[in-house]
PDB file of N, CA, C, O and CB in Angstrom:
ATOM      1  N   MET A   1    -182.281-147.700  21.354  1.00  0.00           N
ATOM      2  CA  MET A   1    -182.199-146.408  20.682  1.00  0.00           C
ATOM      3  C   MET A   1    -180.734-146.100  20.393  1.00  0.00           C
ATOM      4  O   MET A   1    -179.865-146.330  21.234  1.00  0.00           O
ATOM      5  CB  MET A   1    -182.847-145.280  21.546  1.00  0.00           C
ATOM      6  N   LEU A   2    -180.470-145.588  19.215  1.00  0.00           N
ATOM      7  CA  LEU A   2    -179.107-145.254  18.837  1.00  0.00           C
ATOM      8  C   LEU A   2    -178.665-143.967  19.512  1.00  0.00           C
ATOM      9  O   LEU A   2    -179.445-143.025  19.654  1.00  0.00           O
ATOM     10  CB  LEU A   2    -178.985-145.127  17.321  1.00  0.00           C
ATOM     11  N   LYS A   3    -177.426-143.937  19.919  1.00  0.00           N
ATOM     12  CA  LYS A   3    -176.886-142.722  20.524  1.00  0.00           C
ATOM     13  C   LYS A   3    -176.119-141.952  19.456  1.00  0.00           C
ATOM     14  O   LYS A   3    -175.460-142.557  18.611  1.00  0.00           O
ATOM     15  CB  LYS A   3    -175.967-143.054  21.745  1.00  0.00           C
ATOM     16  N   PRO A   4    -176.199-140.618  19.488  1.00  0.00           N
ATOM     17  CA  PRO A   4    -175.449-139.833  18.508  1.00  0.00           C
ATOM     18  C   PRO A   4    -173.954-139.928  18.794  1.00  0.00           C
ATOM     19  O   PRO A   4    -173.561-140.195  19.929  1.00  0.00           O
ATOM     20  CB  PRO A   4    -175.908-138.357  18.522  1.00  0.00           C
ATOM     21  N   PRO A   5    -173.121-139.714  17.790  1.00  0.00           N
ATOM     22  CA  PRO A   5    -171.677-139.724  18.025  1.00  0.00           C
ATOM     23  C   PRO A   5    -171.303-138.687  19.084  1.00  0.00           C
ATOM     24  O   PRO A   5    -171.961-137.655  19.212  1.00  0.00           O
ATOM     25  CB  PRO A   5    -170.911-139.450  16.713  1.00  0.00           C
ATOM     26  N   ALA A   6    -170.257-138.968  19.830  1.00  0.00           N
ATOM     27  CA  ALA A   6    -169.869-138.096  20.939  1.00  0.00           C
ATOM     28  C   ALA A   6    -169.454-136.707  20.466  1.00  0.00           C
ATOM     29  O   ALA A   6    -169.597-135.741  21.214  1.00  0.00           O
ATOM     30  CB  ALA A   6    -168.735-138.727  21.724  1.00  0.00           C
ATOM     31  N   HIS A   7    -168.947-136.585  19.252  1.00  0.00           N
ATOM     32  CA  HIS A   7    -168.463-135.286  18.795  1.00  0.00           C
ATOM     33  C   HIS A   7    -169.572-134.364  18.277  1.00  0.00           C
ATOM     34  O   HIS A   7    -169.307-133.192  18.010  1.00  0.00           O
ATOM     35  CB  HIS A   7    -167.443-135.489  17.716  1.00  0.00           C
ATOM     36  N   LEU A   8    -170.798-134.859  18.129  1.00  0.00           N
ATOM     37  CA  LEU A   8    -171.896-134.025  17.668  1.00  0.00           C
ATOM     38  C   LEU A   8    -172.820-133.680  18.831  1.00  0.00           C
ATOM     39  O   LEU A   8    -173.271-134.578  19.542  1.00  0.00           O
ATOM     40  CB  LEU A   8    -172.679-134.731  16.549  1.00  0.00           C
ATOM     41  N   PRO A   9    -173.107-132.402  19.037  1.00  0.00           N
ATOM     42  CA  PRO A   9    -174.040-132.046  20.114  1.00  0.00           C
ATOM     43  C   PRO A   9    -175.461-132.430  19.722  1.00  0.00           C
ATOM     44  O   PRO A   9    -175.826-132.363  18.549  1.00  0.00           O
ATOM     45  CB  PRO A   9    -173.961-130.532  20.433  1.00  0.00           C
ATOM     46  N   THR A  10    -176.256-132.829  20.699  1.00  0.00           N
ATOM     47  CA  THR A  10    -177.651-133.138  20.410  1.00  0.00           C
ATOM     48  C   THR A  10    -178.450-131.850  20.516  1.00  0.00           C
ATOM     49  O   THR A  10    -178.333-131.113  21.495  1.00  0.00           O
ATOM     50  CB  THR A  10    -178.210-134.230  21.381  1.00  0.00           C
ATOM     51  N   VAL A  11    -179.253-131.589  19.511  1.00  0.00           N
ATOM     52  CA  VAL A  11    -180.041-130.365  19.459  1.00  0.00           C
ATOM     53  C   VAL A  11    -181.498-130.757  19.309  1.00  0.00           C
ATOM     54  O   VAL A  11    -181.845-131.490  18.383  1.00  0.00           O
ATOM     55  CB  VAL A  11    -179.581-129.434  18.292  1.00  0.00           C
ATOM     56  N   PRO A  12    -182.368-130.280  20.211  1.00  0.00           N
ATOM     57  CA  PRO A  12    -183.786-130.609  20.065  1.00  0.00           C
ATOM     58  C   PRO A  12    -184.348-129.922  18.823  1.00  0.00           C
ATOM     59  O   PRO A  12    -183.836-128.877  18.420  1.00  0.00           O
ATOM     60  CB  PRO A  12    -184.584-130.189  21.328  1.00  0.00           C
ATOM     61  N   PRO A  13    -185.379-130.480  18.213  1.00  0.00           N
ATOM     62  CA  PRO A  13    -185.953-129.834  17.037  1.00  0.00           C
ATOM     63  C   PRO A  13    -186.482-128.455  17.405  1.00  0.00           C
ATOM     64  O   PRO A  13    -187.162-128.288  18.417  1.00  0.00           O
ATOM     65  CB  PRO A  13    -187.078-130.697  16.433  1.00  0.00           C
ATOM     66  N   ALA A  14    -186.166-127.482  16.584  1.00  0.00           N
ATOM     67  CA  ALA A  14    -186.569-126.108  16.868  1.00  0.00           C
ATOM     68  C   ALA A  14    -187.825-125.769  16.076  1.00  0.00           C
ATOM     69  O   ALA A  14    -187.904-126.062  14.883  1.00  0.00           O
ATOM     70  CB  ALA A  14    -185.429-125.117  16.532  1.00  0.00           C
ATOM     71  N   PRO A  15    -188.804-125.154  16.729  1.00  0.00           N
ATOM     72  CA  PRO A  15    -189.975-124.696  15.982  1.00  0.00           C
ATOM     73  C   PRO A  15    -189.572-123.518  15.097  1.00  0.00           C
ATOM     74  O   PRO A  15    -188.577-122.846  15.365  1.00  0.00           O
ATOM     75  CB  PRO A  15    -191.135-124.294  16.946  1.00  0.00           C
ATOM     76  N   ALA A  16    -190.331-123.278  14.070  1.00  0.00           N
ATOM     77  CA  ALA A  16    -190.033-122.141  13.200  1.00  0.00           C
ATOM     78  C   ALA A  16    -190.136-120.861  14.024  1.00  0.00           C
ATOM     79  O   ALA A  16    -191.152-120.633  14.680  1.00  0.00           O
ATOM     80  CB  ALA A  16    -191.001-122.097  11.970  1.00  0.00           C
ATOM     81  N   PRO A  17    -189.110-120.032  14.000  1.00  0.00           N
ATOM     82  CA  PRO A  17    -189.145-118.827  14.835  1.00  0.00           C
ATOM     83  C   PRO A  17    -190.160-117.823  14.309  1.00  0.00           C
ATOM     84  O   PRO A  17    -190.208-117.527  13.115  1.00  0.00           O
ATOM     85  CB  PRO A  17    -187.757-118.181  14.901  1.00  0.00           C
ATOM     86  N   THR A  18    -190.959-117.314  15.216  1.00  0.00           N
ATOM     87  CA  THR A  18    -191.912-116.286  14.840  1.00  0.00           C
ATOM     88  C   THR A  18    -191.510-114.953  15.442  1.00  0.00           C
ATOM     89  O   THR A  18    -191.908-113.897  14.951  1.00  0.00           O
ATOM     90  CB  THR A  18    -193.323-116.669  15.282  1.00  0.00           C
ATOM     91  N   VAL A  19    -190.720-115.002  16.509  1.00  0.00           N
ATOM     92  CA  VAL A  19    -190.264-113.788  17.181  1.00  0.00           C
ATOM     93  C   VAL A  19    -188.760-113.884  17.324  1.00  0.00           C
ATOM     94  O   VAL A  19    -188.238-114.931  17.709  1.00  0.00           O
ATOM     95  CB  VAL A  19    -190.956-113.598  18.574  1.00  0.00           C
ATOM     96  N   SER A  20    -188.069-112.823  17.023  1.00  0.00           N
ATOM     97  CA  SER A  20    -186.617-112.814  17.146  1.00  0.00           C
ATOM     98  C   SER A  20    -186.226-112.864  18.613  1.00  0.00           C
ATOM     99  O   SER A  20    -186.886-112.264  19.461  1.00  0.00           O
ATOM    100  CB  SER A  20    -186.015-111.568  16.466  1.00  0.00           C
ATOM    101  N   THR A  21    -185.145-113.587  18.910  1.00  0.00           N
ATOM    102  CA  THR A  21    -184.642-113.650  20.278  1.00  0.00           C
ATOM    103  C   THR A  21    -183.534-112.624  20.488  1.00  0.00           C
ATOM    104  O   THR A  21    -182.821-112.673  21.490  1.00  0.00           O
ATOM    105  CB  THR A  21    -184.130-115.063  20.601  1.00  0.00           C
ATOM    106  N   ALA A  22    -183.389-111.708  19.557  1.00  0.00           N
ATOM    107  CA  ALA A  22    -182.359-110.677  19.669  1.00  0.00           C
ATOM    108  C   ALA A  22    -182.658-109.774  20.864  1.00  0.00           C
ATOM    109  O   ALA A  22    -183.820-109.589  21.224  1.00  0.00           O
ATOM    110  CB  ALA A  22    -182.273-109.842  18.365  1.00  0.00           C
ATOM    111  N   PRO A  23    -181.625-109.214  21.478  1.00  0.00           N
ATOM    112  CA  PRO A  23    -181.829-108.409  22.681  1.00  0.00           C
ATOM    113  C   PRO A  23    -182.511-107.073  22.436  1.00  0.00           C
ATOM    114  O   PRO A  23    -182.943-106.433  23.395  1.00  0.00           O
ATOM    115  CB  PRO A  23    -180.524-108.165  23.336  1.00  0.00           C
ATOM    116  N   THR A  24    -182.625-106.629  21.195  1.00  0.00           N
ATOM    117  CA  THR A  24    -183.275-105.351  20.930  1.00  0.00           C
ATOM    118  C   THR A  24    -184.789-105.518  20.948  1.00  0.00           C
ATOM    119  O   THR A  24    -185.310-106.587  20.631  1.00  0.00           O
ATOM    120  CB  THR A  24    -182.814-104.774  19.579  1.00  0.00           C
ATOM    121  N   ALA A  25    -185.478-104.465  21.316  1.00  0.00           N
ATOM    122  CA  ALA A  25    -186.934-104.511  21.400  1.00  0.00           C
ATOM    123  C   ALA A  25    -187.532-104.483  19.998  1.00  0.00           C
ATOM    124  O   ALA A  25    -187.004-103.803  19.118  1.00  0.00           O
ATOM    125  CB  ALA A  25    -187.474-103.334  22.245  1.00  0.00           C
ATOM    126  N   PRO A  26    -188.625-105.212  19.776  1.00  0.00           N
ATOM    127  CA  PRO A  26    -189.275-105.147  18.467  1.00  0.00           C
ATOM    128  C   PRO A  26    -189.808-103.748  18.193  1.00  0.00           C
ATOM    129  O   PRO A  26    -190.060-102.981  19.123  1.00  0.00           O
ATOM    130  CB  PRO A  26    -190.412-106.170  18.381  1.00  0.00           C
ATOM    131  N   THR A  27    -189.978-103.419  16.931  1.00  0.00           N
ATOM    132  CA  THR A  27    -190.384-102.072  16.541  1.00  0.00           C
ATOM    133  C   THR A  27    -191.727-101.690  17.158  1.00  0.00           C
ATOM    134  O   THR A  27    -191.906-100.555  17.598  1.00  0.00           O
ATOM    135  CB  THR A  27    -190.458-101.964  15.022  1.00  0.00           C
ATOM    136  N   GLU A  28    -192.676-102.635  17.192  1.00  0.00           N
ATOM    137  CA  GLU A  28    -193.999-102.293  17.704  1.00  0.00           C
ATOM    138  C   GLU A  28    -194.007-102.045  19.214  1.00  0.00           C
ATOM    139  O   GLU A  28    -194.949-101.440  19.726  1.00  0.00           O
ATOM    140  CB  GLU A  28    -194.972-103.396  17.369  1.00  0.00           C
ATOM    141  N   ALA A  29    -192.987-102.494  19.932  1.00  0.00           N
ATOM    142  CA  ALA A  29    -192.925-102.290  21.375  1.00  0.00           C
ATOM    143  C   ALA A  29    -192.222-100.982  21.734  1.00  0.00           C
ATOM    144  O   ALA A  29    -192.206-100.592  22.901  1.00  0.00           O
ATOM    145  CB  ALA A  29    -192.213-103.461  22.037  1.00  0.00           C
ATOM    146  N   ARG A  30    -191.646-100.308  20.753  1.00  0.00           N
ATOM    147  CA  ARG A  30    -190.933 -99.055  21.020  1.00  0.00           C
ATOM    148  C   ARG A  30    -191.931 -97.938  21.282  1.00  0.00           C
ATOM    149  O   ARG A  30    -193.048 -97.951  20.765  1.00  0.00           O
ATOM    150  CB  ARG A  30    -190.005 -98.683  19.836  1.00  0.00           C
ATOM    151  N   SER A  31    -191.515 -96.978  22.086  1.00  0.00           N
ATOM    152  CA  SER A  31    -192.396 -95.849  22.353  1.00  0.00           C
ATOM    153  C   SER A  31    -192.487 -94.981  21.098  1.00  0.00           C
ATOM    154  O   SER A  31    -191.530 -94.914  20.326  1.00  0.00           O
ATOM    155  CB  SER A  31    -191.887 -95.018  23.568  1.00  0.00           C
ATOM    156  N   PRO A  32    -193.618 -94.322  20.884  1.00  0.00           N
ATOM    157  CA  PRO A  32    -193.793 -93.551  19.648  1.00  0.00           C
ATOM    158  C   PRO A  32    -192.818 -92.386  19.521  1.00  0.00           C
ATOM    159  O   PRO A  32    -192.522 -91.960  18.405  1.00  0.00           O
ATOM    160  CB  PRO A  32    -195.203 -93.028  19.571  1.00  0.00           C
ATOM    161  N   ASP A  33    -192.310 -91.857  20.642  1.00  0.00           N
ATOM    162  CA  ASP A  33    -191.395 -90.722  20.562  1.00  0.00           C
ATOM    163  C   ASP A  33    -189.926 -91.145  20.492  1.00  0.00           C
ATOM    164  O   ASP A  33    -189.036 -90.295  20.478  1.00  0.00           O
ATOM    165  CB  ASP A  33    -191.602 -89.818  21.751  1.00  0.00           C
ATOM    166  N   ALA A  34    -189.673 -92.450  20.446  1.00  0.00           N
ATOM    167  CA  ALA A  34    -188.288 -92.925  20.347  1.00  0.00           C
ATOM    168  C   ALA A  34    -187.760 -92.632  18.944  1.00  0.00           C
ATOM    169  O   ALA A  34    -188.491 -92.774  17.964  1.00  0.00           O
ATOM    170  CB  ALA A  34    -188.191 -94.455  20.667  1.00  0.00           C
ATOM    171  N   PRO A  35    -186.502 -92.225  18.845  1.00  0.00           N
ATOM    172  CA  PRO A  35    -185.952 -91.951  17.514  1.00  0.00           C
ATOM    173  C   PRO A  35    -185.799 -93.242  16.717  1.00  0.00           C
ATOM    174  O   PRO A  35    -185.573 -94.300  17.303  1.00  0.00           O
ATOM    175  CB  PRO A  35    -184.592 -91.234  17.627  1.00  0.00           C
ATOM    176  N   PRO A  36    -185.918 -93.175  15.397  1.00  0.00           N
ATOM    177  CA  PRO A  36    -185.745 -94.388  14.589  1.00  0.00           C
ATOM    178  C   PRO A  36    -184.314 -94.898  14.689  1.00  0.00           C
ATOM    179  O   PRO A  36    -183.380 -94.134  14.932  1.00  0.00           O
ATOM    180  CB  PRO A  36    -186.109 -94.117  13.116  1.00  0.00           C
ATOM    181  N   ARG A  37    -184.164 -96.200  14.498  1.00  0.00           N
ATOM    182  CA  ARG A  37    -182.828 -96.789  14.544  1.00  0.00           C
ATOM    183  C   ARG A  37    -182.009 -96.307  13.354  1.00  0.00           C
ATOM    184  O   ARG A  37    -182.553 -96.077  12.274  1.00  0.00           O
ATOM    185  CB  ARG A  37    -182.909 -98.333  14.557  1.00  0.00           C
ATOM    186  N   PRO A  38    -180.700 -96.153  13.550  1.00  0.00           N
ATOM    187  CA  PRO A  38    -179.843 -95.845  12.395  1.00  0.00           C
ATOM    188  C   PRO A  38    -179.901 -96.989  11.383  1.00  0.00           C
ATOM    189  O   PRO A  38    -180.207 -98.129  11.734  1.00  0.00           O
ATOM    190  CB  PRO A  38    -178.373 -95.597  12.848  1.00  0.00           C
ATOM    191  N   ALA A  39    -179.605 -96.671  10.133  1.00  0.00           N
ATOM    192  CA  ALA A  39    -179.695 -97.667   9.057  1.00  0.00           C
ATOM    193  C   ALA A  39    -178.786 -98.856   9.315  1.00  0.00           C
ATOM    194  O   ALA A  39    -179.158 -99.987   9.000  1.00  0.00           O
ATOM    195  CB  ALA A  39    -179.343 -97.032   7.718  1.00  0.00           C
ATOM    196  N   TRP A  40    -177.599 -98.634   9.880  1.00  0.00           N
ATOM    197  CA  TRP A  40    -176.679 -99.758  10.100  1.00  0.00           C
ATOM    198  C   TRP A  40    -177.240-100.722  11.129  1.00  0.00           C
ATOM    199  O   TRP A  40    -177.002-101.926  11.037  1.00  0.00           O
ATOM    200  CB  TRP A  40    -175.302 -99.252  10.554  1.00  0.00           C
ATOM    201  N   GLN A  41    -177.986-100.217  12.114  1.00  0.00           N
ATOM    202  CA  GLN A  41    -178.587-101.117  13.108  1.00  0.00           C
ATOM    203  C   GLN A  41    -179.707-101.934  12.479  1.00  0.00           C
ATOM    204  O   GLN A  41    -179.854-103.120  12.774  1.00  0.00           O
ATOM    205  CB  GLN A  41    -179.127-100.319  14.315  1.00  0.00           C
ATOM    206  N   GLN A  42    -180.493-101.306  11.618  1.00  0.00           N
ATOM    207  CA  GLN A  42    -181.565-102.041  10.940  1.00  0.00           C
ATOM    208  C   GLN A  42    -180.980-103.120  10.037  1.00  0.00           C
ATOM    209  O   GLN A  42    -181.492-104.238   9.987  1.00  0.00           O
ATOM    210  CB  GLN A  42    -182.449-101.080  10.118  1.00  0.00           C
ATOM    211  N   SER A  43    -179.908-102.783   9.326  1.00  0.00           N
ATOM    212  CA  SER A  43    -179.253-103.747   8.446  1.00  0.00           C
ATOM    213  C   SER A  43    -178.674-104.900   9.251  1.00  0.00           C
ATOM    214  O   SER A  43    -178.795-106.062   8.862  1.00  0.00           O
ATOM    215  CB  SER A  43    -178.150-103.067   7.626  1.00  0.00           C
ATOM    216  N   LEU A  44    -178.050-104.576  10.368  1.00  0.00           N
ATOM    217  CA  LEU A  44    -177.462-105.603  11.224  1.00  0.00           C
ATOM    218  C   LEU A  44    -178.542-106.513  11.798  1.00  0.00           C
ATOM    219  O   LEU A  44    -178.368-107.731  11.847  1.00  0.00           O
ATOM    220  CB  LEU A  44    -176.654-104.958  12.360  1.00  0.00           C
ATOM    221  N   GLN A  45    -179.653-105.930  12.229  1.00  0.00           N
ATOM    222  CA  GLN A  45    -180.750-106.713  12.791  1.00  0.00           C
ATOM    223  C   GLN A  45    -181.329-107.660  11.748  1.00  0.00           C
ATOM    224  O   GLN A  45    -181.579-108.828  12.048  1.00  0.00           O
ATOM    225  CB  GLN A  45    -181.846-105.790  13.332  1.00  0.00           C
ATOM    226  N   SER A  46    -181.546-107.177  10.530  1.00  0.00           N
ATOM    227  CA  SER A  46    -182.117-108.050   9.499  1.00  0.00           C
ATOM    228  C   SER A  46    -181.123-109.138   9.101  1.00  0.00           C
ATOM    229  O   SER A  46    -181.529-110.268   8.829  1.00  0.00           O
ATOM    230  CB  SER A  46    -182.526-107.228   8.261  1.00  0.00           C
ATOM    231  N   ALA A  47    -179.836-108.820   9.063  1.00  0.00           N
ATOM    232  CA  ALA A  47    -178.828-109.839   8.755  1.00  0.00           C
ATOM    233  C   ALA A  47    -178.795-110.901   9.846  1.00  0.00           C
ATOM    234  O   ALA A  47    -178.656-112.089   9.556  1.00  0.00           O
ATOM    235  CB  ALA A  47    -177.435-109.198   8.594  1.00  0.00           C
ATOM    236  N   LEU A  48    -178.922-110.481  11.084  1.00  0.00           N
ATOM    237  CA  LEU A  48    -178.937-111.422  12.203  1.00  0.00           C
ATOM    238  C   LEU A  48    -180.143-112.351  12.110  1.00  0.00           C
ATOM    239  O   LEU A  48    -180.020-113.554  12.339  1.00  0.00           O
ATOM    240  CB  LEU A  48    -178.950-110.668  13.542  1.00  0.00           C
ATOM    241  N   GLN A  49    -181.297-111.804  11.777  1.00  0.00           N
ATOM    242  CA  GLN A  49    -182.498-112.623  11.647  1.00  0.00           C
ATOM    243  C   GLN A  49    -182.369-113.619  10.496  1.00  0.00           C
ATOM    244  O   GLN A  49    -182.782-114.771  10.628  1.00  0.00           O
ATOM    245  CB  GLN A  49    -183.722-111.735  11.436  1.00  0.00           C
ATOM    246  N   ARG A  50    -181.799-113.185   9.365  1.00  0.00           N
ATOM    247  CA  ARG A  50    -181.607-114.104   8.237  1.00  0.00           C
ATOM    248  C   ARG A  50    -180.635-115.218   8.601  1.00  0.00           C
ATOM    249  O   ARG A  50    -180.863-116.380   8.265  1.00  0.00           O
ATOM    250  CB  ARG A  50    -181.097-113.346   7.003  1.00  0.00           C
ATOM    251  N   ALA A  51    -179.553-114.865   9.288  1.00  0.00           N
ATOM    252  CA  ALA A  51    -178.567-115.876   9.689  1.00  0.00           C
ATOM    253  C   ALA A  51    -179.184-116.866  10.665  1.00  0.00           C
ATOM    254  O   ALA A  51    -178.964-118.072  10.556  1.00  0.00           O
ATOM    255  CB  ALA A  51    -177.330-115.211  10.320  1.00  0.00           C
ATOM    256  N   GLU A  52    -179.958-116.356  11.619  1.00  0.00           N
ATOM    257  CA  GLU A  52    -180.610-117.229  12.592  1.00  0.00           C
ATOM    258  C   GLU A  52    -181.563-118.194  11.884  1.00  0.00           C
ATOM    259  O   GLU A  52    -181.616-119.375  12.228  1.00  0.00           O
ATOM    260  CB  GLU A  52    -181.373-116.394  13.644  1.00  0.00           C
ATOM    261  N   GLN A  53    -182.308-117.701  10.906  1.00  0.00           N
ATOM    262  CA  GLN A  53    -183.245-118.544  10.156  1.00  0.00           C
ATOM    263  C   GLN A  53    -182.498-119.631   9.391  1.00  0.00           C
ATOM    264  O   GLN A  53    -182.915-120.789   9.400  1.00  0.00           O
ATOM    265  CB  GLN A  53    -184.081-117.691   9.183  1.00  0.00           C
ATOM    266  N   ARG A  54    -181.390-119.267   8.723  1.00  0.00           N
ATOM    267  CA  ARG A  54    -180.605-120.258   7.979  1.00  0.00           C
ATOM    268  C   ARG A  54    -180.036-121.315   8.909  1.00  0.00           C
ATOM    269  O   ARG A  54    -180.044-122.501   8.581  1.00  0.00           O
ATOM    270  CB  ARG A  54    -179.470-119.577   7.208  1.00  0.00           C
ATOM    271  N   ILE A  55    -179.547-120.899  10.055  1.00  0.00           N
ATOM    272  CA  ILE A  55    -178.977-121.855  11.009  1.00  0.00           C
ATOM    273  C   ILE A  55    -180.053-122.827  11.475  1.00  0.00           C
ATOM    274  O   ILE A  55    -179.823-124.036  11.515  1.00  0.00           O
ATOM    275  CB  ILE A  55    -178.353-121.119  12.221  1.00  0.00           C
ATOM    276  N   LEU A  56    -181.217-122.309  11.825  1.00  0.00           N
ATOM    277  CA  LEU A  56    -182.296-123.180  12.289  1.00  0.00           C
ATOM    278  C   LEU A  56    -182.738-124.143  11.192  1.00  0.00           C
ATOM    279  O   LEU A  56    -183.027-125.305  11.476  1.00  0.00           O
ATOM    280  CB  LEU A  56    -183.488-122.345  12.765  1.00  0.00           C
ATOM    281  N   GLU A  57    -182.794-123.682   9.951  1.00  0.00           N
ATOM    282  CA  GLU A  57    -183.195-124.561   8.846  1.00  0.00           C
ATOM    283  C   GLU A  57    -182.144-125.632   8.580  1.00  0.00           C
ATOM    284  O   GLU A  57    -182.487-126.783   8.312  1.00  0.00           O
ATOM    285  CB  GLU A  57    -183.437-123.742   7.574  1.00  0.00           C
ATOM    286  N   ASN A  58    -180.871-125.263   8.652  1.00  0.00           N
ATOM    287  CA  ASN A  58    -179.800-126.214   8.354  1.00  0.00           C
ATOM    288  C   ASN A  58    -179.648-127.287   9.423  1.00  0.00           C
ATOM    289  O   ASN A  58    -179.224-128.403   9.120  1.00  0.00           O
ATOM    290  CB  ASN A  58    -178.495-125.481   8.192  1.00  0.00           C
ATOM    291  N   PHE A  59    -179.985-126.971  10.657  1.00  0.00           N
ATOM    292  CA  PHE A  59    -179.768-127.915  11.743  1.00  0.00           C
ATOM    293  C   PHE A  59    -181.057-128.497  12.293  1.00  0.00           C
ATOM    294  O   PHE A  59    -181.068-129.062  13.387  1.00  0.00           O
ATOM    295  CB  PHE A  59    -179.013-127.251  12.846  1.00  0.00           C
ATOM    296  N   ARG A  60    -182.150-128.364  11.539  1.00  0.00           N
ATOM    297  CA  ARG A  60    -183.423-128.921  11.987  1.00  0.00           C
ATOM    298  C   ARG A  60    -183.336-130.443  11.995  1.00  0.00           C
ATOM    299  O   ARG A  60    -182.852-131.049  11.039  1.00  0.00           O
ATOM    300  CB  ARG A  60    -184.589-128.443  11.079  1.00  0.00           C
ATOM    301  N   VAL A  61    -183.806-131.056  13.080  1.00  0.00           N
ATOM    302  CA  VAL A  61    -183.785-132.514  13.214  1.00  0.00           C
ATOM    303  C   VAL A  61    -185.199-133.020  12.965  1.00  0.00           C
ATOM    304  O   VAL A  61    -186.141-132.523  13.581  1.00  0.00           O
ATOM    305  CB  VAL A  61    -183.259-132.960  14.632  1.00  0.00           C
ATOM    306  N   PRO A  62    -185.372-133.997  12.078  1.00  0.00           N
ATOM    307  CA  PRO A  62    -186.719-134.507  11.825  1.00  0.00           C
ATOM    308  C   PRO A  62    -187.289-135.208  13.056  1.00  0.00           C
ATOM    309  O   PRO A  62    -186.524-135.683  13.895  1.00  0.00           O
ATOM    310  CB  PRO A  62    -186.706-135.468  10.636  1.00  0.00           C
ATOM    311  N   PRO A  63    -188.616-135.281  13.182  1.00  0.00           N
ATOM    312  CA  PRO A  63    -189.212-135.979  14.325  1.00  0.00           C
ATOM    313  C   PRO A  63    -188.713-137.420  14.397  1.00  0.00           C
ATOM    314  O   PRO A  63    -188.636-138.106  13.378  1.00  0.00           O
ATOM    315  CB  PRO A  63    -190.750-135.954  14.233  1.00  0.00           C
ATOM    316  N   GLY A  64    -188.383-137.863  15.575  1.00  0.00           N
ATOM    317  CA  GLY A  64    -187.870-139.216  15.754  1.00  0.00           C
ATOM    318  C   GLY A  64    -186.360-139.296  15.609  1.00  0.00           C
ATOM    319  O   GLY A  64    -185.790-140.386  15.644  1.00  0.00           O
ATOM    320  N   GLY A  65    -185.718-138.171  15.450  1.00  0.00           N
ATOM    321  CA  GLY A  65    -184.257-138.162  15.318  1.00  0.00           C
ATOM    322  C   GLY A  65    -183.830-138.239  13.867  1.00  0.00           C
ATOM    323  O   GLY A  65    -184.659-138.382  12.968  1.00  0.00           O
ATOM    324  N   GLY A  66    -182.552-138.146  13.653  1.00  0.00           N
ATOM    325  CA  GLY A  66    -182.072-138.125  12.274  1.00  0.00           C
ATOM    326  C   GLY A  66    -181.184-139.224  12.050  1.00  0.00           C
ATOM    327  O   GLY A  66    -180.669-139.386  10.944  1.00  0.00           O
TER     328      GLY A  66
END
């Protein structure tokens, strides 16, 4: 089996994310009386999710290695 170059980290193939790993609670888990998030937090959260998705897509390793 070929070994990857020492300067590249080995990353296991990532499944398509269905749930964000961000530290904030998902909207459906929030209590009904909780105030809505400010717009900047919503924008930041969606930007984080888009960036995470792009990173996972760009670094996906095909089955059997690359």
